[in-house]
N, C-alpha and C positions, 0 to 999 in steps of 0.2 A: 937570671933576670928576664922577665918577659918583655918583648919588644912588639910594638904595634904601630903600623903606619896608617894615618888617617888624614883627611883634609881638615882645614880650619873650620869649614862649614859643618862637617859631620861631627866635629868634636865639641860643638856647643853643648853646654850642660854637663860635660864630662870633666873629671879631674884626673891627672896623672902625676906621678912623683916627679918625672922628668919630661922635658919636651925639647925637641930640636925643631927649630923653625927655619925652613929653607926659603929665603926671601925671593929667590928666582922663581921657585915653584909657586909661591903665593902670588907673585906679580902676574905670572902667566895665567893663573886661575881667574883673576879679577881685572885684568888690564882693560877690558872693554867697558867695565862698569864705572871706571873713574877713580879718582883719588880718595873720595869719601869711603867707597866700598873697600878699597885697599887698606885704609886705616882701620876700619871696623874689623876686617878679617885679621889684620896684624894684631889688634888688641885681643881678639878672641884667642888667637894662637898662643900668644905669650902669657895669657892669664890661665891657661889650662894646667900649668905645672904648679904643684904644691911645694916643691923643693928647689928645683933648678931649671933654668932655660938656657939653651945654647942657640945662638942665632947664626945661621950660615949665610954669608953674603957673597 
């Protein structure tokens, strides 16, 4: 199985079979931008997977 690490921002437009979303990493990436940007980045991250998403909190 191929594994690739990327940011939510860089993954826009891409699709993967599986995705692991690290909420701490996501928060640290957008914390200065505010809640709206965090929600957008979260949405992008969880919609990249075509089969399964794991969310690490």
